[in-house]
C-alpha positions as CSV (number, residue, x, y, z in Angstrom):
1,M,-8.8,12.1,-6.5
2,P,-7.9,14.1,-9.6
3,Q,-8.2,12.4,-13.0
4,L,-4.9,12.3,-15.1
5,S,-4.6,14.7,-17.9
6,Q,-3.9,13.9,-21.5
7,A,-0.3,14.8,-20.7
8,D,0.0,12.6,-17.7
9,L,-1.7,9.6,-19.7
10,K,0.9,10.2,-22.5
11,R,3.5,10.0,-19.8
12,V,1.9,6.7,-18.4
13,S,2.4,5.2,-21.8
14,E,6.0,6.3,-22.1
15,I,6.9,4.9,-18.7
16,I,4.9,1.6,-19.5
17,A,6.8,1.4,-23.1
18,A,10.2,2.1,-21.5
19,H,9.9,-0.9,-19.1
20,S,7.7,-3.3,-20.6
21,S,10.8,-5.3,-22.4
22,L,12.2,-6.2,-18.8
23,D,11.7,-9.5,-17.3
24,G,8.8,-9.2,-14.9
25,P,8.0,-5.5,-15.9
26,A,5.0,-4.9,-13.6
27,V,6.8,-4.1,-10.5
28,P,9.6,-1.7,-12.2
29,I,6.6,0.0,-14.0
30,L,4.7,0.6,-10.9
31,H,7.8,2.0,-9.2
32,A,8.4,4.4,-12.1
33,L,4.6,5.5,-11.9
34,Q,4.9,6.1,-8.4
35,E,8.3,8.1,-8.9
36,E,6.5,10.2,-11.5
37,F,3.1,10.9,-9.8
38,G,4.1,10.2,-6.1
39,Y,1.5,7.4,-6.0
40,V,0.1,5.0,-8.5
41,P,-3.1,6.3,-9.9
42,E,-6.1,4.2,-10.3
43,E,-6.7,4.9,-13.8
44,T,-3.1,3.6,-14.7
45,L,-4.0,0.0,-13.4
46,S,-6.0,-1.0,-16.5
47,L,-3.3,0.6,-19.0
48,L,-0.7,-1.4,-17.4
49,A,-2.8,-4.5,-17.2
50,S,-3.5,-4.2,-21.1
51,A,0.0,-3.4,-21.9
52,L,1.3,-6.4,-20.0
53,N,-1.4,-8.7,-21.0
54,L,-2.4,-9.2,-17.4
55,S,-5.9,-8.8,-15.7
56,R,-6.5,-5.6,-13.9
57,A,-6.8,-7.7,-10.7
58,E,-3.4,-9.0,-10.9
59,I,-2.0,-5.4,-11.3
60,H,-4.2,-4.5,-8.2
61,G,-3.0,-7.4,-6.3
62,T,0.6,-6.2,-6.9
63,V,0.1,-2.8,-5.9
64,T,-1.7,-3.7,-2.7
65,F,0.7,-6.6,-1.9
66,Y,3.8,-4.4,-1.7
67,H,3.7,-1.7,1.2
68,D,5.8,0.8,-0.8
69,F,2.9,1.3,-3.5
70,R,0.4,4.1,-2.7
71,S,-3.0,4.5,-4.2
72,K,-3.4,8.2,-3.1
73,P,-0.6,11.0,-2.7
74,A,1.4,11.0,0.4
75,G,1.9,14.1,2.5
76,K,4.8,16.3,2.1
77,H,6.6,14.1,4.5
78,V,6.4,10.4,5.0
79,L,7.2,8.6,8.3
80,K,7.4,4.9,8.1
81,L,7.5,3.0,11.3
82,C,8.4,-0.5,11.7
83,R,5.8,-2.9,12.9
84,A,7.8,-6.1,13.0
85,E,8.7,-8.3,15.9
86,A,12.0,-6.6,17.2
87,C,10.2,-3.2,17.1
88,Q,7.0,-4.7,18.8
89,A,9.3,-6.0,21.6
90,M,10.8,-2.5,22.3
91,N,7.4,-0.8,22.8
92,G,7.0,0.2,19.1
93,P,3.3,-0.3,18.9
94,Q,2.8,1.8,21.9
95,I,5.0,4.7,20.6
96,A,3.3,4.6,17.3
97,E,-0.2,4.6,18.5
98,A,0.4,7.6,20.9
99,L,1.9,9.4,17.7
100,L,-1.1,8.4,15.5
101,T,-3.5,9.4,18.4
102,Q,-1.7,12.9,18.8
103,L,-2.0,13.4,14.9
104,G,-5.5,12.3,14.8
105,I,-4.9,9.7,11.9
106,T,-4.5,6.1,11.6
107,W,-2.0,3.8,9.6
108,G,-1.6,4.9,6.0
109,E,-3.3,8.3,6.5
110,T,-1.9,11.8,6.2
111,T,-2.7,14.7,8.7
112,P,-5.3,17.2,7.5
113,D,-2.9,19.8,6.6
114,G,-1.1,17.4,4.2
115,A,2.0,17.6,6.0
116,L,2.7,14.3,7.2
117,T,1.9,10.5,6.1
118,V,2.5,7.7,8.7
119,E,2.9,4.0,7.2
120,G,3.5,0.9,8.8
121,V,6.2,-1.2,7.4
122,F,7.3,-4.8,8.3
123,C,11.2,-4.7,9.1
124,L,13.6,-2.1,7.9
125,G,16.6,-4.3,9.0
126,L,17.2,-1.8,11.9
127,C,16.3,-4.5,14.5
128,A,19.5,-3.6,16.7
129,C,18.2,-0.1,17.2
130,A,14.6,-0.8,17.5
131,P,12.0,0.4,17.5
132,S,12.9,2.0,14.1
133,G,11.5,4.1,11.2
134,L,12.4,5.9,8.2
135,Y,11.7,9.8,7.9
136,D,11.6,10.9,4.3
137,G,13.9,7.9,3.5
138,E,16.3,8.3,6.2
139,P,16.6,5.8,8.9
140,I,16.1,6.6,12.6
141,G,16.6,4.3,15.5
142,R,15.7,3.9,18.9
143,L,12.4,5.8,18.3
144,N,10.8,7.4,21.5
145,A,8.0,9.9,22.1
146,E,10.8,12.6,22.1
147,L,12.1,11.8,18.9
148,L,8.7,11.6,17.3
149,E,7.7,14.6,18.8
150,A,10.9,16.3,17.2
151,V,9.9,15.0,13.9
152,V,6.4,16.4,14.3
153,Q,7.8,19.7,15.1
154,E,10.0,19.6,12.2
155,V,7.2,18.8,9.8
156,R,5.0,21.7,11.2
157,G,7.9,24.0,10.8
158,A,8.8,23.1,7.3
């Protein structure tokens, strides 16, 4: 993982300063860091902890608790597949495992070419059209092998 440059560290300080006056600023700051860098760089955790007078463990716990935060850059495209009960009941796990096997990755990993990251999420609120997912932030429902193959083909053609 590349280290942040001085300019990046300056930007981190600006982000922290811009959000630190909010009530409960840790989560908004983490979102802003991820928006800026595409993930939450490891070296930002101690800077954030210090600025908010929290322990590094508290910040790390926040990052690892929320599924939207990443500790490493995602691929060019991100596919989030629901793993909650309604999607499980509609063969979501079997569909997801077949895709992961086809791609040669596991949950949270990125394909070797850096094109696609597949993440598990718990409930997208699309239970009526389970199994469901988000592809680059756009909801997709009634997932099946054919739909996921179309996503893979789009990613490979992108």
